[in-house]
VEXLO-937868 format. One record per residue (C-alpha): x, y, z; residue number from 1. Coordinates in Angstrom, 2 decimals, decimal comma, padded with zeros to 5 digits, m for minus. Layout:
+---------+---------+---------+-----+
|       u |       v |       w | num |
+---------+---------+---------+-----+
|       X |       Y |       Z | NUM |
...
+---------+---------+---------+-----+
//
This chain:
+---------+---------+---------+-----+
|       u |       v |       w | num |
+---------+---------+---------+-----+
|  000,20 |  000,01 | m000,05 |   1 |
|  001,05 |  003,51 | m000,88 |   2 |
|  000,43 |  006,55 |  000,87 |   3 |
|  000,97 |  010,52 |  000,71 |   4 |
|  002,24 |  012,05 |  003,80 |   5 |
|  004,87 |  011,04 |  006,48 |   6 |
|  003,04 |  011,64 |  009,54 |   7 |
|  003,34 |  009,02 |  012,38 |   8 |
| m000,46 |  008,38 |  013,02 |   9 |
| m001,17 |  007,87 |  009,20 |  10 |
|  001,87 |  005,38 |  008,87 |  11 |
|  000,35 |  003,50 |  012,09 |  12 |
| m002,96 |  003,70 |  010,76 |  13 |
| m002,19 |  002,53 |  007,33 |  14 |
|  000,32 | m000,56 |  008,91 |  15 |
| m002,73 | m001,59 |  011,22 |  16 |
| m005,38 | m001,74 |  008,39 |  17 |
| m002,87 | m003,42 |  006,17 |  18 |
| m001,85 | m005,88 |  008,44 |  19 |
| m005,57 | m006,33 |  009,81 |  20 |
| m007,45 | m006,50 |  006,65 |  21 |
| m005,13 | m007,35 |  003,71 |  22 |
| m007,06 | m004,70 |  001,62 |  23 |
| m006,95 | m004,57 | m002,12 |  24 |
| m007,17 | m000,76 | m002,04 |  25 |
| m006,29 |  001,52 |  000,79 |  26 |
| m006,71 |  005,41 |  000,93 |  27 |
| m006,11 |  007,30 |  004,34 |  28 |
| m006,38 |  011,10 |  004,09 |  29 |
| m005,58 |  013,36 |  006,60 |  30 |
| m008,45 |  015,83 |  006,40 |  31 |
| m007,04 |  017,72 |  009,72 |  32 |
| m006,60 |  020,90 |  007,78 |  33 |
| m010,27 |  021,15 |  007,24 |  34 |
| m011,03 |  021,16 |  010,92 |  35 |
| m008,84 |  023,87 |  012,30 |  36 |
| m010,59 |  025,83 |  014,99 |  37 |
| m012,81 |  022,93 |  015,55 |  38 |
| m013,12 |  020,71 |  018,43 |  39 |
| m010,50 |  018,08 |  018,78 |  40 |
| m008,23 |  019,66 |  015,93 |  41 |
| m004,63 |  019,09 |  017,04 |  42 |
| m002,39 |  022,28 |  015,96 |  43 |
|  000,03 |  019,70 |  014,29 |  44 |
| m002,79 |  018,03 |  012,29 |  45 |
| m003,54 |  014,22 |  012,20 |  46 |
| m006,64 |  014,68 |  014,17 |  47 |
| m009,11 |  014,03 |  011,35 |  48 |
| m008,96 |  011,40 |  008,75 |  49 |
| m010,70 |  009,57 |  005,92 |  50 |
| m010,67 |  006,08 |  004,97 |  51 |
| m011,30 |  004,57 |  002,08 |  52 |
| m010,80 |  000,70 |  002,14 |  53 |
| m011,52 | m002,43 |  000,37 |  54 |
| m011,19 | m005,81 |  001,89 |  55 |
| m012,13 | m009,33 |  001,17 |  56 |
| m012,48 | m009,37 |  005,35 |  57 |
| m015,73 | m007,15 |  004,79 |  58 |
| m017,67 | m010,00 |  002,39 |  59 |
| m020,89 | m010,49 |  003,92 |  60 |
| m020,86 | m007,96 |  006,62 |  61 |
| m022,99 | m005,04 |  007,23 |  62 |
| m022,01 | m001,20 |  007,01 |  63 |
| m022,07 | m001,56 |  010,78 |  64 |
| m019,88 | m004,55 |  011,10 |  65 |
| m017,16 | m003,08 |  008,86 |  66 |
| m016,79 |  000,05 |  010,54 |  67 |
| m016,65 | m001,88 |  013,90 |  68 |
| m013,43 | m003,86 |  012,45 |  69 |
| m012,02 | m000,63 |  011,18 |  70 |
| m012,51 |  001,01 |  014,66 |  71 |
| m011,21 | m001,97 |  016,60 |  72 |
| m007,92 | m002,18 |  014,57 |  73 |
| m007,62 |  001,78 |  015,41 |  74 |
| m008,82 |  001,72 |  018,72 |  75 |
| m005,73 |  002,95 |  020,29 |  76 |
| m005,56 |  005,84 |  017,97 |  77 |
| m009,39 |  006,93 |  018,37 |  78 |
| m008,34 |  006,76 |  022,28 |  79 |
| m005,61 |  009,23 |  021,86 |  80 |
| m004,58 |  011,87 |  018,77 |  81 |
| m007,36 |  010,62 |  016,28 |  82 |
| m010,63 |  012,54 |  016,76 |  83 |
| m012,68 |  011,74 |  013,85 |  84 |
| m012,61 |  009,19 |  011,22 |  85 |
| m014,82 |  008,69 |  008,28 |  86 |
| m014,67 |  005,24 |  007,06 |  87 |
| m015,75 |  003,88 |  003,85 |  88 |
| m015,03 |  000,18 |  003,71 |  89 |
| m016,36 | m002,16 |  000,95 |  90 |
| m015,48 | m005,69 | m000,13 |  91 |
| m013,56 | m006,01 | m003,22 |  92 |
| m016,82 | m007,07 | m005,39 |  93 |
| m018,99 | m004,29 | m004,02 |  94 |
| m019,60 | m001,47 | m006,33 |  95 |
| m018,02 |  002,11 | m006,09 |  96 |
| m015,41 |  002,65 | m003,62 |  97 |
| m011,58 |  002,84 | m003,67 |  98 |
| m010,44 |  001,25 | m006,88 |  99 |
| m006,92 |  001,81 | m006,45 | 100 |
| m004,67 |  001,91 | m003,70 | 101 |
| m003,63 |  005,82 | m003,15 | 102 |
| m003,53 |  008,00 | m000,23 | 103 |
+---------+---------+---------+-----+
//
């Protein structure tokens, strides 16, 4: 998986999702700059993320189950620096969603 940016939090997110889900596509986008001045914003960034992930691990799972899987993998980050996480999780055969590895 590849991603833009060198942030330590983002790198941990990419590593944990890659190890836990073996995704066919993964995009981790730091949207912290869009939340400057809002609750939970960290002055150094890496507080608000958007994740687009496709994994066979999601096959047959509901949207809520998929989100719970991602949240469980990132529990440490969500208890710390990460204030908000927007998740788009799909199985490779689902329509829409991420189609390439990017970040």
